[in-house]
C-alpha positions as CSV (number, residue, x, y, z in Angstrom):
1,M,34.7,16.2,-34.9
2,S,33.2,17.6,-31.7
3,K,31.5,15.3,-29.2
4,G,28.2,17.1,-29.5
5,L,28.2,16.8,-33.4
6,G,29.1,13.1,-33.1
7,I,26.1,12.5,-30.8
8,C,23.8,14.3,-33.2
9,L,25.1,12.2,-36.2
10,L,24.4,9.1,-34.2
11,G,20.9,10.4,-33.4
12,A,20.4,11.1,-37.1
13,V,21.1,7.5,-38.0
14,W,18.4,6.5,-35.5
15,M,16.1,9.2,-36.8
16,A,16.2,11.0,-33.4
17,G,16.1,14.7,-32.8
18,C,19.2,16.6,-31.6
19,A,18.9,20.0,-29.8
20,V,20.5,22.2,-27.2
21,N,19.1,21.6,-23.8
22,P,18.1,25.1,-22.4
23,A,19.1,24.3,-18.9
24,T,22.5,22.7,-19.5
25,G,23.5,24.3,-22.8
26,E,24.5,20.8,-24.0
27,R,23.7,19.4,-27.4
28,E,21.9,16.1,-26.9
29,V,20.1,13.4,-28.8
30,S,16.8,12.1,-27.3
31,L,14.4,9.4,-28.3
32,V,12.0,10.7,-25.7
33,S,9.8,13.7,-26.7
34,E,8.5,16.2,-24.2
35,S,5.0,14.8,-24.5
36,Q,6.4,11.4,-23.7
37,E,8.2,12.8,-20.7
38,I,4.9,14.3,-19.4
39,A,3.0,11.1,-20.0
40,M,5.7,9.1,-18.1
41,G,5.7,11.7,-15.3
42,N,1.9,11.4,-14.9
43,Q,2.1,7.6,-14.8
44,T,4.9,7.8,-12.2
45,A,3.1,10.3,-10.1
46,E,-0.1,8.2,-10.1
47,A,2.0,5.1,-9.0
48,A,3.7,7.1,-6.3
49,R,0.5,8.4,-4.8
50,A,-0.9,4.8,-4.8
51,A,2.2,3.1,-3.4
52,I,3.3,5.7,-0.9
53,G,0.3,7.9,-0.2
54,I,-0.1,11.7,0.0
55,Y,0.4,13.4,3.4
56,P,-3.0,14.5,4.5
57,D,-2.2,18.1,5.5
58,S,-3.8,20.5,3.0
59,G,-2.0,23.6,4.5
60,L,1.4,22.0,4.2
61,Q,0.6,20.8,0.7
62,R,-0.3,24.3,-0.4
63,Y,2.8,25.7,1.1
64,V,5.2,23.3,-0.7
65,R,3.2,23.5,-3.9
66,G,3.4,27.3,-3.8
67,L,7.1,27.4,-3.3
68,G,7.6,24.8,-6.0
69,L,5.5,26.6,-8.6
70,R,7.4,29.9,-7.9
71,L,10.6,27.9,-8.6
72,A,9.3,26.2,-11.7
73,A,8.3,29.6,-13.2
74,I,12.0,30.7,-13.3
75,T,13.4,27.5,-14.7
76,E,14.2,27.0,-18.4
77,R,11.2,24.7,-18.8
78,A,8.5,26.8,-17.1
79,S,5.8,25.6,-19.5
80,L,5.8,22.0,-18.2
81,P,2.8,21.0,-16.1
82,W,4.8,21.2,-12.9
83,N,3.4,19.8,-9.6
84,F,4.9,19.5,-6.1
85,E,3.6,17.2,-3.4
86,V,4.5,15.8,0.0
87,V,4.2,12.1,0.3
88,D,3.4,10.3,3.6
89,D,6.8,8.6,4.0
90,P,9.1,9.0,7.1
91,E,12.2,8.3,5.1
92,V,14.5,11.3,4.3
93,N,14.0,11.6,0.6
94,A,12.9,13.6,-2.4
95,F,12.5,12.5,-6.0
96,A,11.5,13.8,-9.4
97,A,9.5,12.2,-12.2
98,P,10.0,13.5,-15.8
99,G,7.7,16.2,-17.0
100,G,7.8,18.2,-13.8
101,K,6.3,16.0,-11.1
102,I,8.3,16.6,-7.8
103,F,7.8,14.8,-4.5
104,V,9.3,15.4,-1.1
105,T,8.7,13.1,1.9
106,R,7.4,14.3,5.2
107,G,10.6,12.7,6.6
108,I,12.9,15.1,4.9
109,L,10.8,18.1,5.9
110,T,11.4,17.3,9.6
111,F,15.2,17.4,9.2
112,I,15.7,20.5,7.0
113,G,15.5,23.9,8.8
114,S,14.4,26.7,6.5
115,E,12.4,27.7,3.4
116,A,15.7,28.3,1.6
117,E,16.8,24.7,2.3
118,L,13.5,23.4,1.1
119,V,13.7,25.4,-2.1
120,G,17.2,24.1,-2.6
121,V,15.9,20.5,-2.4
122,L,13.1,21.3,-4.8
123,G,15.6,23.1,-7.1
124,H,17.8,20.0,-7.2
125,E,14.9,17.8,-8.1
126,A,13.7,20.4,-10.7
127,G,17.2,20.3,-12.1
128,H,16.8,16.6,-12.9
129,V,13.7,17.6,-14.9
130,T,15.1,20.6,-16.7
131,A,18.3,18.7,-17.6
132,R,16.1,15.8,-18.9
133,H,18.2,13.2,-17.0
134,T,15.5,10.5,-17.1
135,A,15.0,11.0,-20.9
136,R,18.8,10.8,-21.3
137,Q,18.9,7.5,-19.5
138,I,16.0,6.0,-21.4
139,T,17.7,7.1,-24.7
140,R,20.9,5.4,-23.6
141,Q,19.0,2.3,-22.8
142,Q,17.4,2.2,-26.2
143,L,20.5,3.1,-28.1
144,F,23.0,1.0,-26.2
145,G,21.0,-1.5,-24.2
146,V,21.9,0.0,-20.8
147,G,19.3,-1.1,-18.3
148,L,17.5,1.2,-15.9
149,I,17.9,0.3,-12.3
150,A,14.8,0.1,-10.2
151,G,15.1,0.0,-6.4
152,S,13.3,-3.0,-4.9
153,I,13.6,-5.3,-1.9
154,V,12.7,-8.3,-4.1
155,S,13.8,-9.8,-7.4
156,S,12.2,-8.3,-10.5
157,A,9.9,-11.3,-11.2
158,I,8.5,-11.3,-7.7
159,A,8.3,-7.5,-7.6
160,R,6.3,-7.1,-10.8
161,N,3.6,-9.6,-9.6
162,A,3.5,-8.2,-6.1
163,G,2.9,-4.7,-7.4
164,L,5.9,-3.3,-5.6
165,V,7.4,-1.9,-8.7
166,Q,4.4,-1.0,-10.8
167,A,4.3,0.3,-14.3
168,G,5.9,3.7,-14.1
169,L,6.9,3.5,-10.4
170,G,10.4,2.2,-11.4
171,L,11.2,5.7,-12.6
172,M,10.9,7.0,-9.1
173,F,14.0,4.9,-8.1
174,L,16.1,5.6,-11.1
175,S,19.7,5.8,-10.2
176,Y,21.2,8.9,-11.8
177,S,24.9,9.2,-12.5
178,R,27.1,11.2,-10.2
179,G,27.5,13.7,-13.0
180,D,23.7,14.0,-13.2
181,E,23.6,14.6,-9.5
182,T,26.3,17.2,-9.5
183,Q,24.6,19.0,-12.5
184,A,21.2,18.9,-10.5
185,D,23.0,20.5,-7.6
186,E,24.4,23.3,-9.8
187,L,20.9,23.9,-11.3
188,G,19.4,24.0,-7.8
189,F,22.0,26.6,-6.9
190,R,21.1,28.6,-10.0
191,Y,17.4,28.5,-9.1
192,L,18.0,29.5,-5.5
193,N,19.9,32.6,-6.8
194,R,17.1,33.5,-9.2
195,L,14.6,33.5,-6.4
196,N,17.0,35.4,-4.1
197,Y,17.2,32.7,-1.4
198,D,20.5,32.4,0.5
199,P,22.5,29.8,-1.4
200,R,24.5,29.0,1.7
201,E,21.5,27.1,3.0
202,M,22.2,24.3,0.4
203,A,25.3,23.5,2.4
204,E,23.2,23.3,5.6
205,T,21.0,20.7,3.9
206,F,24.0,18.5,3.0
207,A,25.4,19.0,6.6
208,T,22.0,17.7,7.9
209,L,22.1,14.7,5.6
210,E,25.6,13.9,6.8
211,R,24.4,13.9,10.4
212,V,21.4,11.7,9.6
213,G,23.6,9.3,7.7
214,T,25.9,8.8,10.6
215,L,23.2,7.8,13.1
216,A,24.1,4.3,13.9
217,G,21.0,2.1,14.5
218,G,18.7,5.0,13.6
219,G,17.1,3.3,10.7
220,R,18.0,3.4,7.0
221,V,20.5,5.8,5.7
222,P,18.5,8.6,4.0
223,T,18.1,8.0,0.3
224,W,19.6,11.3,-0.5
225,A,22.8,10.0,1.3
226,S,22.8,6.5,-0.2
227,T,22.0,7.1,-3.9
228,H,23.5,10.6,-4.3
229,P,27.2,11.7,-4.0
230,D,28.6,11.9,-0.5
231,P,26.9,14.7,1.4
232,G,30.2,15.9,2.7
233,D,31.5,16.5,-0.8
234,R,28.3,18.1,-1.8
235,K,28.5,20.4,1.2
236,T,32.0,21.5,0.3
237,K,31.0,22.2,-3.3
238,A,27.9,24.1,-2.2
239,E,30.1,26.3,0.1
240,Q,32.5,26.9,-2.8
241,R,29.6,28.0,-5.1
242,A,28.2,30.4,-2.4
243,A,31.7,31.8,-1.7
244,S,32.0,32.7,-5.4
245,L,29.2,35.2,-5.1
246,P,29.7,38.9,-4.0
247,I,29.2,39.4,-0.3
248,D,26.8,42.2,-0.9
249,S,24.5,40.0,-2.9
250,L,24.4,37.4,-0.1
251,R,23.4,40.1,2.4
252,R,20.2,40.7,0.3
253,T,19.1,37.1,0.2
254,T,16.4,35.5,2.3
255,V,16.2,32.3,4.4
256,N,12.6,32.5,5.8
257,Q,13.2,30.1,8.7
258,D,10.2,31.1,10.7
259,A,7.7,30.7,7.8
260,Y,9.1,27.2,7.2
261,L,9.0,26.1,10.8
262,R,5.4,27.3,11.2
263,A,4.5,25.2,8.1
264,I,5.9,22.0,9.5
265,D,4.8,22.5,13.2
266,G,2.8,19.4,14.2
267,I,4.0,17.2,11.3
268,V,4.0,13.4,12.0
269,F,7.5,12.3,12.9
270,G,8.6,8.8,12.0
271,A,6.3,5.9,11.1
272,N,2.6,6.5,11.7
273,P,1.3,3.5,13.6
274,R,-2.3,4.4,12.7
275,Q,-1.5,3.2,9.2
276,G,-0.2,-0.1,10.5
277,Y,3.1,-1.1,12.0
278,F,5.3,-4.1,12.6
279,E,6.3,-5.6,16.0
280,G,8.9,-8.0,14.9
281,S,7.2,-10.1,12.2
282,R,3.7,-9.3,13.4
283,F,1.8,-6.6,11.6
284,L,-0.8,-4.7,13.6
285,H,-3.3,-2.1,12.2
286,P,-5.1,-0.1,14.9
287,D,-7.5,1.8,12.6
288,L,-8.6,-1.4,10.8
289,Q,-8.4,-3.5,14.0
290,F,-6.6,-6.6,12.6
291,R,-3.3,-8.3,13.0
292,M,-1.3,-10.8,10.9
293,D,1.9,-12.7,11.4
294,F,4.4,-12.6,8.5
295,P,7.2,-15.2,8.2
296,T,9.9,-14.7,10.7
297,G,13.2,-13.3,9.3
298,W,11.6,-12.1,6.0
299,K,12.0,-8.5,4.8
300,T,8.8,-6.5,5.4
301,Q,7.4,-3.4,3.9
302,N,4.1,-1.5,4.7
303,Q,2.9,0.3,1.6
304,A,-0.2,2.4,1.1
305,Q,-1.9,-0.4,-0.9
306,A,-0.3,-3.6,0.4
307,V,1.8,-5.1,3.2
308,L,4.6,-7.3,2.0
309,A,7.1,-9.8,3.3
310,V,9.8,-11.2,1.0
311,S,12.0,-14.3,1.8
312,P,15.7,-13.8,2.5
313,S,16.5,-15.4,-0.8
314,D,14.1,-13.0,-2.7
315,D,12.3,-16.0,-4.1
316,A,9.0,-16.0,-2.2
317,I,6.5,-13.4,-1.1
318,V,3.5,-13.0,1.2
319,Q,1.2,-10.0,0.6
320,L,-1.8,-8.6,2.4
321,S,-4.1,-6.2,0.5
322,L,-7.7,-5.1,0.3
323,G,-9.8,-7.4,-1.9
324,G,-13.1,-5.5,-1.9
325,T,-16.6,-5.9,-0.4
326,D,-17.7,-9.1,-2.2
327,S,-17.8,-12.4,-0.3
328,P,-14.6,-14.5,0.0
329,D,-16.2,-17.1,-2.4
330,A,-17.0,-14.5,-5.0
331,L,-13.6,-12.9,-4.9
332,L,-11.9,-16.3,-5.1
333,A,-14.0,-17.1,-8.2
334,K,-12.9,-13.8,-9.8
335,F,-9.3,-14.6,-8.9
336,A,-9.6,-18.0,-10.6
337,Q,-11.0,-16.4,-13.8
338,Q,-7.8,-14.4,-14.5
339,Q,-6.1,-15.3,-17.7
340,G,-3.2,-17.7,-17.1
341,V,-4.2,-18.6,-13.5
342,T,-5.1,-22.2,-12.6
343,V,-6.5,-22.9,-9.1
344,G,-7.0,-26.2,-7.3
345,G,-8.2,-27.5,-3.9
346,V,-10.8,-24.7,-3.4
347,Q,-12.0,-24.6,0.2
348,R,-14.6,-22.7,2.0
349,T,-13.2,-22.3,5.5
350,S,-12.8,-20.0,8.5
351,V,-9.8,-18.1,9.8
352,N,-9.9,-17.4,13.5
353,G,-13.7,-17.4,13.4
354,L,-13.9,-15.3,10.3
355,P,-15.5,-16.5,7.0
356,A,-12.9,-17.3,4.4
357,A,-12.2,-19.1,1.1
358,T,-8.8,-20.4,0.0
359,A,-7.1,-22.3,-2.8
360,E,-3.6,-23.1,-4.2
361,F,-2.8,-21.7,-7.7
362,Q,-0.3,-21.7,-10.5
363,A,0.4,-18.9,-12.9
364,R,3.0,-17.4,-15.2
365,D,4.4,-13.9,-14.8
366,D,5.1,-11.5,-17.7
367,Q,8.5,-13.0,-18.2
368,G,7.2,-16.5,-18.6
369,N,8.3,-17.7,-15.1
370,Q,6.1,-20.4,-13.6
371,L,4.7,-19.3,-10.2
372,A,2.9,-21.3,-7.5
373,G,1.2,-20.2,-4.3
374,R,-1.9,-19.9,-2.1
375,V,-4.5,-17.2,-2.0
376,L,-7.0,-16.7,0.8
377,F,-9.8,-14.2,1.0
378,V,-11.2,-13.4,4.5
379,S,-14.1,-11.2,5.4
380,Y,-13.8,-8.9,8.4
381,R,-15.8,-5.8,9.5
382,G,-17.4,-5.3,6.1
383,T,-14.2,-5.7,4.1
384,T,-12.7,-8.8,2.4
385,Y,-9.0,-9.0,2.5
386,Q,-6.8,-10.8,0.0
387,L,-3.9,-12.8,1.5
388,L,-1.5,-14.0,-1.1
389,G,1.7,-16.1,-0.9
390,Y,3.7,-17.5,-3.7
391,S,7.1,-18.5,-5.0
392,V,8.8,-19.5,-8.2
393,G,7.1,-22.8,-9.0
394,A,10.0,-25.2,-8.3
395,R,10.5,-23.7,-4.8
396,Y,6.9,-23.5,-3.7
397,G,7.0,-26.8,-1.9
398,S,9.6,-25.5,0.6
399,Y,7.5,-22.5,1.3
400,S,3.9,-23.8,1.2
401,G,3.7,-24.5,4.9
402,I,5.2,-21.1,5.9
403,I,2.8,-19.3,3.5
404,A,-0.2,-21.3,4.8
405,N,0.6,-20.5,8.4
406,S,1.0,-16.8,7.6
407,V,-2.2,-16.3,5.7
408,R,-4.2,-18.2,8.3
409,S,-2.9,-16.0,11.1
410,F,-5.1,-13.0,10.2
411,A,-7.2,-12.2,13.2
412,E,-9.0,-9.4,15.1
413,L,-6.8,-7.0,17.0
414,T,-7.9,-6.8,20.6
415,D,-4.8,-5.6,22.4
416,A,-5.7,-2.3,24.0
417,A,-2.2,-0.9,23.9
418,A,-1.9,-1.6,20.1
419,L,-5.4,-0.2,19.4
420,N,-4.5,3.0,21.2
421,K,-1.0,3.5,19.8
422,Q,-0.6,7.0,18.4
423,P,1.9,8.8,16.2
424,V,4.4,11.3,17.6
425,H,4.6,14.8,16.1
426,L,7.3,17.5,15.7
427,R,6.6,20.5,17.9
428,L,8.3,23.9,18.2
429,V,9.9,25.4,21.3
430,R,11.2,29.0,21.4
431,L,14.2,29.0,23.8
432,T,14.1,31.6,26.5
433,R,17.8,31.0,27.3
434,S,20.7,29.4,25.6
435,M,21.2,25.7,26.2
436,T,23.1,22.7,24.8
437,I,21.1,20.1,23.0
438,E,21.6,17.8,26.0
439,E,20.0,20.4,28.3
440,F,17.2,20.9,25.8
441,H,16.5,17.1,25.7
442,R,16.4,17.0,29.5
443,Q,14.0,20.0,29.8
444,Y,11.9,19.0,26.8
445,P,12.1,15.2,26.6
446,S,11.2,13.3,23.5
447,P,10.5,9.6,22.9
448,V,13.3,9.4,20.3
449,R,17.0,9.4,21.1
450,I,19.0,12.6,21.5
451,E,21.0,12.0,18.4
452,L,17.8,12.4,16.3
453,I,16.8,15.5,18.2
454,A,20.2,17.0,17.5
455,A,19.9,16.1,13.8
456,I,16.5,17.6,13.3
457,N,17.8,20.8,14.9
458,G,20.9,20.9,12.8
459,V,23.3,20.8,15.7
460,S,26.0,18.4,17.0
461,A,26.5,16.9,20.5
462,G,27.5,19.5,23.0
463,Q,26.5,22.4,20.7
464,T,24.7,25.4,22.3
465,M,21.5,26.8,20.9
466,P,21.1,30.5,21.6
467,A,18.2,32.2,23.4
468,G,15.4,33.0,20.9
469,F,16.3,29.9,18.8
470,T,13.2,27.9,17.6
471,A,14.0,24.3,18.5
472,K,12.2,21.2,17.4
473,R,11.1,18.5,19.8
474,V,9.2,15.2,19.2
475,Q,6.2,14.4,21.4
């Protein structure tokens, strides 16, 4: 009995459909229909936009979407409602939601160096969609009880209530198998060829990821390096795939480096302080002109809709978010009216001269866990902010003082340096002479270290860039 027939017989027992996947040629059973894939993708995309935010550059969005739609049209599932967007995230990453929703971060755009490389990234993510990798994992979960893995800095109970992993958002962080990743690389290679881009550029992408991943102290290892197979192995396989093609066909391919570099010229590099930033455990927001101290030593995250700090043991959280325009008293009353929430010790108060209302509360999460915490609403410059801190009920006593001090630290931001802090941008420089990356960094200094400048230019220490080369600097 063939493996494919065995799977289909198992699917028949479960009244599931079995068909040949047009992208992979594999017979597969799936408990997820195409319409369900599309619905999940829409939900995931909505959650991604809310949690991360879309990069506010319409020209760059049109450029990436245009390339993506050209690519989607030559895939085996061209009829899906494909969409391609750039999210406002400095991390080096790209991800796919089922049903054709593809996202790349502005962070990965600063490190790759050509249109062909970008199409390779988009093609890899499209490969996850055309091969139905998410649907396959969900089917396995339902048939065999294999759990999906959602990336989070907190435990699942805390994450669900904090909104960090919202309904649908967990699919963004789905961990594909290494076989899935290799298959997506192969499909990305196929789509590059169909569009007549130089497939050798895929190897350049993996070389860049390898450089980024070795930057000691330069921030988090890029997601494409930490959740995918080793970039060095992927680079070798990409080189082997390209080497299998006739030399004449490679000569007729395109790279479109100049068009790509023009599209990303001026893009924000790294974290954008105008959206709020941390100095140690203190969070400062120049545009909204407030500051707040989160507990020292806790893990912090600045999202589009909330700022979070999670205890080292993942059993407590403090969250800052927008409450609305109603008064603190009115919003506290609405909070208390939520089903399953019990409040006590309601106080009308002030926080650093700002009108506020606060109370302790108890509640149960969707898993039945008892939670306890404190909520505080404070009005500032026409907006009421919600400051929330809680823990698993039995442990709240050990955190209550820390939470109270944190939520009561909200105050006006008056420091001129913080108020005037601006993001840095990637800028292009056409070299009039050949120079090493070290010479370039001296002549065109950047506020980031030279290892990062080398990585965004796709070169190594001591390597010479030729005259006429378009180099990237940060300023």
